Backbone bond lengths (Angstrom), bond angles and torsions (degrees), N, CA, C in turn:
res aa  C-N    CA-C-N  psi(-1)  N-CA   C-N-CA  omega(-1)  CA-C   N-CA-C  phi
1 X - - - 1.453 - - 1.521 108.67 -
2 X 1.336 117.25 138.45 1.453 120.96 -177.94 1.516 112.00 -62.57
3 X 1.311 114.98 151.37 1.456 120.97 176.68 1.516 110.78 -59.04
4 X 1.318 116.59 137.36 1.458 121.50 177.41 1.515 113.73 90.21
5 X 1.336 119.54 -12.10 1.460 121.43 -176.33 1.526 112.20 -66.64
6 X 1.318 117.50 -21.14 1.464 120.22 -179.48 1.518 113.30 -92.19
7 X 1.307 117.17 -1.64 1.459 120.66 -174.86 1.525 111.00 -87.56
8 X 1.348 117.45 138.75 1.453 119.66 174.50 1.519 109.74 -64.33
9 X 1.323 115.21 149.98 1.453 119.89 177.93 1.517 109.79 -73.96
10 X 1.326 115.62 143.87 1.459 119.64 173.55 1.520 110.37 -97.61
11 X 1.334 116.93 -9.61 1.463 121.16 178.98 1.525 109.60 -79.88
12 X 1.333 117.36 143.57 1.460 119.03 176.57 1.528 109.74 -66.75
13 X 1.314 116.19 146.24 1.461 121.47 178.75 1.518 107.79 -87.76
14 X 1.325 115.57 123.77 1.460 120.32 177.81 1.519 108.98 -99.02
15 X 1.315 116.05 129.13 1.453 121.16 176.43 1.525 108.14 -90.03
16 X 1.323 116.29 148.11 1.454 120.73 175.53 1.523 110.69 -78.93
17 X 1.302 115.57 166.52 1.468 120.60 -179.18 1.521 111.82 -60.32
18 X 1.320 116.69 -36.71 1.464 120.39 178.79 1.522 110.66 -59.61
19 X 1.326 115.91 -46.77 1.470 120.63 178.63 1.519 110.82 -63.14
20 X 1.318 116.80 -41.64 1.465 120.14 179.07 1.522 110.71 -61.60
21 X 1.327 117.27 -42.19 1.466 120.64 179.36 1.524 111.87 -64.80
22 X 1.316 116.74 -29.95 1.465 120.58 177.86 1.529 112.01 -83.42
23 X 1.320 117.31 -6.15 1.455 120.78 179.87 1.516 114.05 76.92
24 X 1.325 116.78 24.37 1.465 121.41 -179.02 1.523 109.15 -75.92
25 X 1.342 114.77 134.32 1.463 121.44 179.50 1.530 109.50 -122.10
26 X 1.332 115.50 144.55 1.463 120.95 175.72 1.521 108.44 -86.91
27 X 1.320 116.54 122.52 1.464 121.81 174.00 1.522 108.76 -85.89
28 X 1.330 116.33 -49.60 1.462 121.95 173.85 1.524 107.86 -158.69
29 X 1.322 114.58 154.62 1.461 118.97 -178.18 1.514 110.47 -151.39
30 X 1.320 115.30 129.48 1.455 122.55 174.50 1.520 107.66 -149.57
31 X 1.314 116.14 178.59 1.457 121.06 176.63 1.525 111.73 -73.32
32 X 1.327 117.01 -5.96 1.466 122.39 -179.69 1.524 113.84 -104.35
33 X 1.343 116.15 -29.49 1.464 119.59 -176.63 1.526 109.25 -162.32
34 X 1.316 115.00 139.53 1.461 121.44 174.87 1.519 107.74 -125.60
35 X 1.327 116.07 133.38 1.462 121.43 176.74 1.522 108.32 -125.47
36 X 1.322 115.13 121.10 1.461 122.57 176.67 1.520 108.70 -118.87
37 X 1.324 116.47 157.94 1.461 120.35 178.25 1.526 109.58 -144.71
38 X 1.328 116.01 154.42 1.465 121.34 173.39 1.521 109.23 -153.51
39 X 1.315 114.64 149.10 1.462 121.57 178.24 1.523 108.22 -95.47
40 X 1.320 116.91 121.23 1.456 122.44 -176.97 1.527 110.03 -68.10
41 X 1.337 115.29 131.41 1.463 121.18 173.15 1.529 107.83 -146.39
42 X 1.323 116.81 -171.03 1.464 121.11 -173.76 1.527 114.13 -60.05
43 X 1.326 118.77 -27.91 1.474 119.30 -179.61 1.521 111.99 -66.76
44 X 1.330 117.58 -18.50 1.460 122.00 -179.34 1.528 112.40 -93.08
45 X 1.330 118.32 -11.35 1.468 122.33 -172.02 1.524 113.51 -82.45
46 X 1.308 114.82 146.58 1.455 122.11 165.92 1.537 106.73 -93.84
47 X 1.334 120.12 179.49 1.472 120.77 -172.30 1.537 116.05 -57.80
48 X 1.323 119.36 -21.39 1.463 120.86 179.12 1.523 113.11 -88.83
49 X 1.328 117.24 5.02 1.454 121.01 175.65 1.520 115.19 82.04
50 X 1.330 116.68 17.58 1.468 120.40 176.24 1.531 108.29 -116.08
51 X 1.328 116.01 163.15 1.465 120.18 -179.64 1.528 109.65 -59.94
52 X 1.321 115.04 128.81 1.462 122.81 178.19 1.530 109.22 -64.73
53 X 1.314 116.99 138.50 1.458 120.87 179.21 1.512 113.20 -57.23
54 X 1.324 116.48 -31.54 1.463 120.14 178.59 1.515 112.32 -63.56
55 X 1.335 117.00 -29.56 1.465 120.08 176.51 1.526 109.27 -66.87
56 X 1.344 116.39 -45.74 1.469 119.38 177.70 1.528 110.35 -59.29
57 X 1.337 116.99 -43.76 1.473 120.75 179.02 1.524 111.12 -61.54
58 X 1.327 116.08 -46.03 1.462 120.65 -176.67 1.523 111.97 -63.27
59 X 1.322 117.02 -45.64 1.464 119.34 -177.53 1.530 110.45 -71.92
60 X 1.321 117.27 -34.79 1.467 120.70 173.71 1.521 109.84 -59.08
61 X 1.329 116.61 -47.59 1.467 119.65 -179.57 1.519 111.66 -65.34
62 X 1.318 116.85 -38.47 1.466 119.37 178.89 1.525 110.92 -62.05
63 X 1.325 117.03 -47.59 1.463 120.67 -178.84 1.528 110.79 -60.95
64 X 1.325 116.53 -46.75 1.464 120.43 -179.16 1.526 111.07 -66.85
65 X 1.326 117.38 -39.30 1.468 121.25 -179.77 1.522 112.01 -65.40
66 X 1.319 116.46 -40.13 1.464 119.56 178.32 1.526 110.11 -61.21
67 X 1.331 116.82 -49.09 1.459 120.28 -179.53 1.513 112.66 -62.28
68 X 1.331 116.44 -45.48 1.461 119.89 179.99 1.528 111.10 -64.65
69 X 1.328 116.84 -37.58 1.463 120.02 178.43 1.521 111.44 -65.94
70 X 1.328 116.87 -41.54 1.463 119.68 177.94 1.525 110.86 -63.27
71 X 1.319 116.45 -39.96 1.456 120.62 177.45 1.530 110.51 -64.59
72 X 1.325 117.01 -45.39 1.468 120.99 179.92 1.529 110.82 -64.74
73 X 1.320 117.07 -41.19 1.463 120.78 -179.94 1.526 111.40 -63.19
74 X 1.325 117.10 -32.24 1.463 119.49 179.14 1.527 111.48 -66.04
75 X 1.353 116.47 -15.78 1.473 121.92 177.33 1.519 111.78 -103.30
76 X 1.332 117.41 8.12 1.459 120.76 178.96 1.508 114.51 89.53
77 X 1.333 117.83 5.00 1.457 120.31 176.62 1.526 109.22 -85.62
78 X 1.322 116.10 165.79 1.465 121.20 -177.55 1.520 112.04 -73.85
79 X 1.302 117.85 -38.17 1.464 121.67 -177.29 1.510 109.82 164.83
80 X 1.347 115.91 -152.02 1.458 121.55 -178.71 1.522 109.49 -147.52
81 X 1.321 115.48 149.58 1.463 121.85 176.68 1.518 109.48 -128.41
82 X 1.331 115.99 148.44 1.452 121.54 -177.81 1.516 113.04 -70.49
83 X 1.329 115.72 139.73 1.461 122.90 174.38 1.521 111.04 -110.66
84 X 1.320 116.63 -36.72 1.464 122.09 179.24 1.512 108.62 -143.69
85 X 1.322 115.36 144.79 1.457 121.45 176.91 1.527 106.83 -137.09
86 X 1.317 116.14 116.25 1.459 121.71 177.51 1.523 107.31 -117.41
87 X 1.310 116.26 100.49 1.459 121.45 -177.24 1.519 109.47 -116.21
88 X 1.315 115.98 131.74 1.462 122.54 178.07 1.512 109.50 -109.58
89 X 1.325 116.68 139.48 1.461 123.38 -179.88 1.523 107.67 -102.61
90 X 1.326 116.57 118.49 1.458 120.88 -172.63 1.527 113.75 -101.25
91 X 1.324 116.88 -39.58 1.470 121.17 -179.53 1.525 109.18 -142.01
92 X 1.319 115.24 141.03 1.465 120.26 179.32 1.528 110.45 -72.50
93 X 1.342 115.00 148.17 1.459 121.92 178.24 1.523 107.82 -131.16
94 X 1.336 116.82 133.61 1.460 121.42 178.11 1.525 112.75 -109.19
95 X 1.326 116.53 -29.75 1.464 120.32 -175.68 1.523 109.14 -157.15
96 X 1.329 115.38 176.17 1.459 120.94 177.75 1.515 111.84 98.75
97 X 1.307 114.25 -169.21 1.460 121.80 -179.28 1.518 109.41 -106.59
98 X 1.325 115.73 134.06 1.469 121.83 175.90 1.522 107.16 -110.58
99 X 1.329 115.85 133.00 1.457 122.68 177.23 1.514 108.36 -115.21
100 X 1.328 115.74 129.85 1.456 122.21 -178.58 1.519 108.09 -114.41
101 X 1.338 115.78 124.34 1.460 121.78 179.92 1.524 108.83 -117.82
102 X 1.327 116.42 125.21 1.463 121.87 -178.90 1.523 110.44 -119.26
103 X 1.326 115.55 139.49 1.463 122.39 177.18 1.530 108.95 -138.16
104 X 1.332 116.91 153.57 1.467 119.54 -179.15 1.519 112.03 -78.58
105 X 1.324 115.26 143.57 1.459 121.02 170.61 1.527 109.71 -99.18
106 X 1.342 115.88 -37.89 1.459 121.31 175.50 1.528 108.78 -154.33
107 X 1.333 115.09 142.85 1.462 120.94 -179.89 1.517 109.69 -133.80
108 X 1.324 115.28 103.96 1.452 121.00 176.15 1.516 110.38 -102.77
109 X 1.296 116.23 178.13 1.475 120.66 179.98 1.521 111.80 -68.14
110 X 1.319 118.74 -35.82 1.467 122.09 -177.25 1.522 113.70 -102.37
111 X 1.327 118.27 -27.95 1.461 119.27 -179.42 1.521 110.66 -144.46
112 X 1.325 113.71 158.25 1.462 121.36 178.04 1.525 107.95 -137.44
113 X 1.319 115.60 155.95 1.460 121.90 173.74 1.516 107.49 -126.94
114 X 1.337 115.76 122.35 1.455 122.48 179.77 1.514 109.85 -119.26
115 X 1.330 115.54 152.61 1.462 122.11 179.81 1.526 108.75 -125.37
116 X 1.334 116.19 139.87 1.464 120.88 -179.14 1.521 110.26 -130.41
117 X 1.326 114.79 147.59 1.458 122.55 175.39 1.513 108.42 -127.58
118 X 1.338 115.93 130.66 1.464 122.38 178.39 1.519 108.72 -106.24
119 X 1.345 115.70 129.56 1.463 121.53 -176.69 1.523 111.08 -131.63
120 X 1.334 114.92 151.09 1.458 121.09 172.26 1.521 108.87 -82.47
121 X 1.343 116.22 175.38 1.474 119.85 -178.88 1.520 112.93 -58.98
122 X 1.338 117.17 -30.54 1.468 119.74 -179.28 1.532 112.39 -87.46
123 X 1.338 117.09 7.13 1.458 121.09 174.74 1.516 115.43 91.49
124 X 1.314 117.77 0.45 1.467 120.65 -179.33 1.531 109.55 -69.99
125 X 1.333 115.41 129.64 1.459 120.40 178.36 1.530 108.25 -77.56
126 X 1.334 116.40 122.58 1.462 121.13 -179.09 1.527 112.84 -106.52
127 X 1.328 116.90 -22.87 1.466 120.81 178.00 1.523 109.29 -159.22
128 X 1.321 114.93 150.45 1.462 121.30 172.59 1.523 107.24 -134.69
129 X 1.312 116.13 152.47 1.453 118.34 178.89 1.511 112.75 -158.80
130 X 1.322 114.14 158.72 1.455 122.17 173.71 1.515 107.70 -126.71
131 X 1.322 115.02 136.75 1.459 120.84 179.40 1.527 108.53 -126.24
132 X 1.338 115.40 126.63 1.462 121.16 174.06 1.519 106.46 -96.55
133 X 1.336 115.45 131.99 1.462 120.78 -173.04 1.519 111.25 -126.89
134 X 1.329 115.01 147.54 1.455 122.88 176.34 1.518 108.45 -99.16
135 X 1.326 116.94 127.48 1.464 121.77 176.78 1.524 108.61 -80.23
136 X 1.321 115.84 134.87 1.456 121.93 -174.31 1.532 110.01 -106.72
137 X 1.340 115.19 123.68 1.458 120.02 173.62 1.521 109.00 -79.59
138 X 1.323 116.80 151.31 1.460 121.65 176.81 1.517 109.85 -56.26
139 X 1.304 116.38 142.77 1.464 124.34 178.04 1.520 113.81 69.72
140 X 1.323 118.60 12.98 1.456 122.14 174.40 1.524 108.58 -73.73
141 X 1.321 116.92 147.14 1.458 120.15 176.07 1.528 108.87 -85.63
142 X 1.332 115.60 131.46 1.458 122.30 -179.69 1.521 107.79 -137.00
143 X 1.316 117.01 119.34 1.468 122.89 -178.31 1.528 111.43 54.23
144 X 1.327 115.61 42.07 1.449 120.97 173.91 1.514 116.39 83.80
145 X 1.334 117.49 1.85 1.466 120.28 178.47 1.520 109.65 -131.25
146 X 1.324 114.60 147.62 1.463 119.63 177.02 1.516 109.43 -72.76
147 X 1.319 115.20 135.21 1.456 121.54 179.43 1.512 108.59 -86.00
148 X 1.311 116.22 127.96 1.451 120.85 176.45 1.519 108.39 -116.58
149 X 1.310 115.51 147.36 1.453 120.77 179.78 1.526 109.10 -64.29
150 X 1.341 116.82 125.99 1.460 121.01 176.92 1.512 108.79 -88.67
151 X 1.305 115.81 136.66 1.466 120.37 -178.87 1.489 110.36 -111.35
């Protein structure tokens, strides 16, 4: 593993607008573990009144992306973006707080694989997922624009 990959990030973690709209909060974040949380309400529900699977997918990807980006940044890269997201929904949730914990399974120079588990306050696992991410070098072109390191 590259030098510095085990070190917590000193940079503040910025959430995207999507995460902010979902009410996702960062509990802690490092290149070793990311913990996010959100309080379930009507904006998260599908028509049957349970959390929409897309919410589980989105928060899983956010947690894994934050961790992979912190790991990549510790090596001088800009960050990481998701390539695949495989999230399984195990138990329905209607209310309460969901906590998502993500940890790395493998971290290479070009790609990483992270795994996340979503739990209710009583510890019940409601979703699990794995996200494969591409590490982005500074000045790489992404969606037609050059990526620059954000400070």
